[in-house]
Structure formats: structure tokens, C-alpha cells
C-alpha positions as CSV (number, residue, x, y, z in Angstrom):
1,X,-14.8,9.4,11.0
2,X,-16.7,13.0,11.9
3,X,-13.7,14.7,10.5
4,X,-14.1,14.2,7.0
5,X,-16.4,15.9,4.9
6,X,-15.1,13.8,2.0
7,X,-15.6,10.2,2.3
8,X,-12.8,9.0,-0.9
9,X,-10.7,11.3,1.2
10,X,-11.2,9.4,4.1
11,X,-10.9,6.1,2.6
12,X,-7.3,7.2,1.1
13,X,-6.5,8.4,4.7
14,X,-7.8,4.7,6.3
15,X,-5.8,3.1,3.4
16,X,-2.3,4.9,3.9
17,X,-2.9,4.1,7.8
18,X,-3.6,0.4,7.1
19,X,-0.7,-0.1,4.9
20,X,1.4,1.8,6.7
21,X,0.6,0.0,10.1
22,X,0.9,-3.5,9.0
23,X,2.4,-5.0,5.6
24,X,-0.3,-7.4,5.2
25,X,-2.9,-5.0,4.4
26,X,-3.3,-4.4,0.9
27,X,-6.1,-3.9,-1.6
28,X,-6.7,-7.8,-2.3
29,X,-7.0,-8.1,1.6
30,X,-9.6,-5.0,2.0
31,X,-11.9,-6.5,-1.2
32,X,-11.9,-9.5,1.0
33,X,-13.4,-8.0,3.9
34,X,-15.8,-5.9,2.1
35,X,-16.9,-9.1,0.2
36,X,-16.1,-7.7,-3.1
37,X,-14.9,-9.7,-6.2
38,X,-12.0,-7.0,-7.4
39,X,-9.0,-6.4,-6.0
40,X,-8.8,-3.3,-7.1
41,X,-12.5,-1.5,-6.6
42,X,-11.0,0.3,-3.5
43,X,-8.3,2.0,-5.7
44,X,-10.9,3.2,-8.2
45,X,-13.2,4.6,-5.9
46,X,-10.2,6.4,-3.9
47,X,-9.6,7.8,-7.4
48,X,-13.2,9.2,-8.0
49,X,-13.3,6.3,-10.9
50,X,-15.9,4.3,-9.3
51,X,-18.9,5.4,-7.1
52,X,-20.9,3.3,-4.3
53,X,-24.3,2.2,-4.2
54,X,-25.8,2.0,-0.6
55,X,-25.3,-2.3,0.1
56,X,-21.6,-1.2,-0.8
57,X,-21.3,1.9,1.3
58,X,-22.3,-0.2,4.2
59,X,-19.6,-3.3,3.1
60,X,-16.8,-0.7,2.7
61,X,-18.0,0.8,6.2
62,X,-17.9,-2.8,7.7
63,X,-13.9,-3.6,5.8
64,X,-13.1,-0.2,7.8
65,X,-14.0,-1.3,11.1
66,X,-16.9,1.2,11.6
67,X,-19.4,0.7,13.6
68,X,-22.7,2.7,15.0
69,X,-22.6,6.2,14.1
70,X,-19.5,5.9,12.6
71,X,-20.6,3.1,9.9
72,X,-23.8,5.3,9.3
73,X,-22.4,8.1,8.5
74,X,-19.8,7.3,6.3
75,X,-23.3,5.8,4.6
76,X,-24.5,8.9,4.4
77,X,-21.1,10.9,3.5
78,X,-21.6,8.7,0.5
79,X,-25.2,9.6,-0.1
80,X,-24.5,12.9,-0.1
81,X,-21.4,13.3,-2.5
82,X,-23.0,10.9,-4.8
83,X,-27.0,12.3,-4.7
84,X,-27.9,13.2,-8.5
85,X,-30.4,16.3,-7.4
86,X,-30.9,19.1,-5.1
87,X,-33.7,17.3,-3.4
88,X,-31.4,14.3,-2.4
89,X,-28.5,16.5,-1.3
90,X,-30.9,18.4,0.9
91,X,-31.8,15.5,2.7
92,X,-28.4,13.2,3.0
93,X,-27.2,17.1,4.4
94,X,-30.2,17.2,6.9
95,X,-29.5,13.6,7.9
96,X,-25.7,14.6,8.1
97,X,-26.5,17.4,10.9
98,X,-28.0,15.4,12.7
99,X,-25.1,14.1,14.0
100,X,-24.0,16.0,16.5
101,X,-20.2,15.3,16.2
102,X,-20.5,16.7,12.6
103,X,-21.7,19.7,13.8
104,X,-18.8,19.9,16.1
105,X,-16.1,18.8,13.8
106,X,-17.6,21.2,10.7
107,X,-18.6,24.5,12.3
108,X,-17.5,26.7,9.3
109,X,-20.3,24.6,7.1
110,X,-22.8,26.3,9.6
111,X,-21.5,29.6,8.2
112,X,-21.3,29.2,4.6
113,X,-25.0,27.5,4.9
114,X,-26.5,31.1,6.8
115,X,-24.4,32.7,4.2
116,X,-26.3,31.5,1.2
117,X,-29.4,30.5,2.3
118,X,-31.0,33.3,0.6
119,X,-30.2,35.2,-1.9
120,X,-30.2,39.0,-0.1
121,X,-28.0,37.6,2.7
122,X,-24.4,38.4,0.3
123,X,-26.8,41.2,-1.8
124,X,-27.3,43.0,1.7
125,X,-23.7,42.4,2.5
126,X,-22.5,44.0,-1.2
127,X,-25.0,46.7,-0.4
128,X,-22.9,47.7,3.0
129,X,-20.0,49.1,0.7
130,X,-21.9,52.3,-0.4
131,X,-20.8,55.0,1.8
132,X,-24.7,56.1,2.4
133,X,-25.8,52.5,3.7
134,X,-28.1,52.6,6.7
135,X,-28.3,49.3,8.7
136,X,-32.0,50.1,9.0
137,X,-34.0,47.2,8.0
138,X,-36.4,49.5,5.9
139,X,-33.6,51.7,3.9
140,X,-32.4,47.7,3.0
141,X,-35.8,46.7,1.8
142,X,-36.3,49.3,-0.3
143,X,-32.8,49.3,-1.9
144,X,-32.9,45.4,-3.6
145,X,-34.9,44.2,-6.6
146,X,-36.9,42.3,-6.7
147,X,-37.7,43.8,-3.1
148,X,-37.7,42.1,-0.2
149,X,-39.2,42.5,3.0
150,X,-38.2,44.4,6.6
151,X,-37.9,41.4,7.9
152,X,-36.3,39.8,5.5
153,X,-33.6,42.8,6.0
154,X,-33.2,42.1,9.3
155,X,-32.2,38.6,8.9
156,X,-29.7,39.6,6.4
157,X,-28.4,42.0,9.0
158,X,-28.7,39.6,11.7
159,X,-26.9,37.0,10.0
160,X,-24.3,39.3,8.6
161,X,-23.3,40.0,11.8
162,X,-23.2,37.1,14.0
163,X,-20.7,35.9,10.7
164,X,-18.6,38.8,11.3
165,X,-18.8,39.5,7.9
166,X,-20.4,43.3,8.9
167,X,-18.9,45.3,11.3
168,X,-19.1,48.7,13.1
169,X,-16.5,51.1,12.3
170,X,-14.8,54.0,14.8
171,X,-18.3,56.1,14.1
172,X,-20.4,52.8,15.2
173,X,-21.4,52.4,11.6
174,X,-21.8,48.9,10.0
175,X,-19.6,48.4,7.3
176,X,-17.6,45.4,5.6
177,X,-15.6,43.4,7.2
178,X,-13.5,42.2,4.6
179,X,-13.9,43.6,0.5
180,X,-14.1,40.0,-0.7
181,X,-15.9,36.8,0.3
182,X,-15.4,33.9,-1.3
183,X,-16.1,30.2,-0.8
184,X,-13.6,27.5,-1.1
185,X,-14.3,24.0,-2.8
186,X,-15.6,22.0,-0.6
187,X,-17.9,18.2,-0.9
188,X,-20.1,19.5,1.6
189,X,-21.1,22.3,-0.8
190,X,-24.9,21.7,-1.2
191,X,-26.0,24.9,-0.1
192,X,-23.9,26.4,-2.5
193,X,-25.1,24.6,-5.4
194,X,-28.3,26.2,-4.1
195,X,-27.6,29.2,-4.1
196,X,-26.2,28.9,-8.0
197,X,-29.6,27.9,-8.4
198,X,-31.6,30.7,-7.0
199,X,-29.3,33.6,-8.7
200,X,-29.8,31.5,-12.2
201,X,-33.6,32.2,-11.6
202,X,-32.4,36.0,-10.9
203,X,-30.8,36.1,-14.2
204,X,-34.3,34.6,-15.8
205,X,-36.2,37.3,-14.0
206,X,-33.9,40.1,-14.9
207,X,-34.4,39.3,-18.9
208,X,-38.3,40.7,-17.6
209,X,-37.4,43.5,-14.8
210,X,-34.0,45.2,-15.7
211,X,-33.2,47.5,-18.8
212,X,-31.0,46.1,-21.6
213,X,-28.4,48.9,-20.9
214,X,-28.4,47.8,-17.2
215,X,-27.6,44.2,-18.0
216,X,-25.3,41.9,-20.2
217,X,-27.4,38.7,-20.9
218,X,-25.4,36.2,-23.9
219,X,-24.5,32.9,-24.6
220,X,-22.2,31.2,-26.8
221,X,-22.3,27.4,-28.3
222,X,-19.4,26.0,-28.9
223,X,-17.6,22.3,-30.3
224,X,-14.3,21.6,-28.6
225,X,-11.7,19.5,-27.7
226,X,-11.4,18.3,-24.0
227,X,-8.3,19.9,-24.2
228,X,-10.3,23.5,-25.4
229,X,-13.0,22.2,-22.9
230,X,-10.5,22.4,-19.9
231,X,-9.1,25.3,-20.8
232,X,-11.9,27.4,-21.0
233,X,-13.3,26.6,-17.6
234,X,-9.6,27.4,-16.2
235,X,-10.1,30.7,-17.8
236,X,-13.7,31.4,-16.8
237,X,-11.8,30.5,-13.0
238,X,-9.3,33.4,-13.9
239,X,-11.7,36.1,-15.6
240,X,-13.7,35.5,-12.1
241,X,-10.8,36.0,-9.7
242,X,-9.6,39.3,-12.0
243,X,-13.3,40.8,-11.6
244,X,-13.3,40.4,-8.2
245,X,-9.8,42.5,-7.6
246,X,-10.6,45.0,-10.2
247,X,-14.3,45.3,-9.0
248,X,-14.4,45.9,-5.7
249,X,-16.5,48.8,-4.2
250,X,-15.3,52.6,-4.8
251,X,-15.8,55.3,-2.7
252,X,-19.2,56.4,-5.5
253,X,-20.4,52.8,-5.5
254,X,-24.7,52.2,-5.6
255,X,-25.5,49.1,-7.5
256,X,-25.4,45.5,-6.2
257,X,-24.9,43.5,-9.2
258,X,-24.8,39.6,-10.0
259,X,-22.3,38.0,-12.6
260,X,-23.1,34.5,-13.4
261,X,-20.9,32.3,-14.9
262,X,-22.0,29.1,-16.8
263,X,-20.6,26.8,-18.8
264,X,-21.9,23.2,-19.2
265,X,-21.6,20.3,-21.8
266,X,-24.9,20.2,-24.7
267,X,-23.4,16.9,-25.6
268,X,-22.5,13.7,-24.2
269,X,-18.5,12.8,-23.3
270,X,-17.0,10.3,-25.5
271,X,-13.8,8.4,-25.5
């Protein structure tokens, strides 16, 4: 159970295992074990067409034969993935981190959380692409906008070194270990959501503190079909990948910039 960070993936794996090891197992049997009236509800949940209430999550845990901490872990995983606000996600994630076996099974999640904990950590990593970069908290603090404290700069250096994102070269100078860092899509990505929120706040501040010629902040309001919306999203993903490949740091790189992509509906979805 603790190997899973997606409750729907767990349900699919559980159902496949039970089907493979018992011919009598079926959606109807699971529904009876979970006390459900609909024999198709498990499939709808596995396919992402239905969510689970807290009470239903507990019944699903029982139907899956989960007990004690495994059952409570399943319920907390449901709470995290279905949280509607960042505050709810934070609370659910902290409860998950309370499970020792979760921390053991998902060590990389701690890595992603540390990297995205503060906006200036990725900024310092990019700053290290400069040829004149100094691993000096005072120097770093003076280069970022808005400015950070020397203590924050020292913390960023410590995190980046611990994660292996900054390493010493042959001359003992701290450099980027890799030119690009991407975060894989994962159900447990609340720290990335938090990072995006903070960076959107930085974008709003930039309107006031960054000269117009040094920024590009614009927007489009469009009326699209569902097919066009999907195509636009795919194009933005492709463009983002192209920018990552094309604009890696050159020898004379000096400025660290943030590029935000936002596309979201302003009207409800209709059939």
C-alpha cells in the first residue's frame, strides 16, 4: 500500500490482482464488500469519473482488505488527491508524511519538496550558471530580485548541494550538476502547486518593480472548442519544452528570469 502515491492506481492494481487470482472476484463482489448499491462504482472511480467521500474511502479500504495504518493511509491519500484548496492539500500531505513507511517508500518526494520549498532555491540554482558565480551568501543575496537574506541564500546553497544539483568542478568551484531540471508529473505534487502560486505572485509584483522593456506580461481571452482547448494545452507544453532546450545558459549569461505559463477556463464545461 505504501508504495502507491495514487489511490486510483492502487485500486486498479488491487482489482487486477484479485481478478488474476480469483475467478469469482468481480466489480459486483467488490461493491458488495464496500456496501455499495452500484456495481459499476469501482470502475468509475478507477477511471477517474467519480471521486470518493471520506466515508466511501473508508468502505473502499475495508473492501480491499486494508487494516490499521494501511487503511488510514489509503484514506489520507484520497484526501490529498481530492483536496480542493492548497491549505487542504498541505494538511493532508503533512498527515501522509507522518507515516514512516511513506517516507521510506517515497524519498524523492522529499527531494522535490525541498527544491520547491522557496522560490529562491531554483533561482540560486540558475544563478550558478553564471561564469562569475560565487558560492557566497552575501553575493547571492545581493543578486536576486526581490532580495533575500544571507541566511536564506545559505539555506538555498545547502539544499542544492544536498540534492546534488550544485557540485564542485575540478577547480573546486560550485556549478550546476545538470543544465536542466524538470519535475515529473506526480499525484503528490502539492509542493509544486505551492511553488507555482508563489511564482505567480512574483509575476504580479514584477508589473510594479521591473521596467516594461525587461518583462513580457500579456494575456489572451479566447473562446475555444474542447478540441482546441486540448490542442492549445499541448502546444504550450511543447513550447515550454522548446524553450528549456533553446535557452540554456550561454557563457555570457547574467540574468535569472522566470517564465510562467497560465491557461485556465473562465466558463463552465458543457456537454
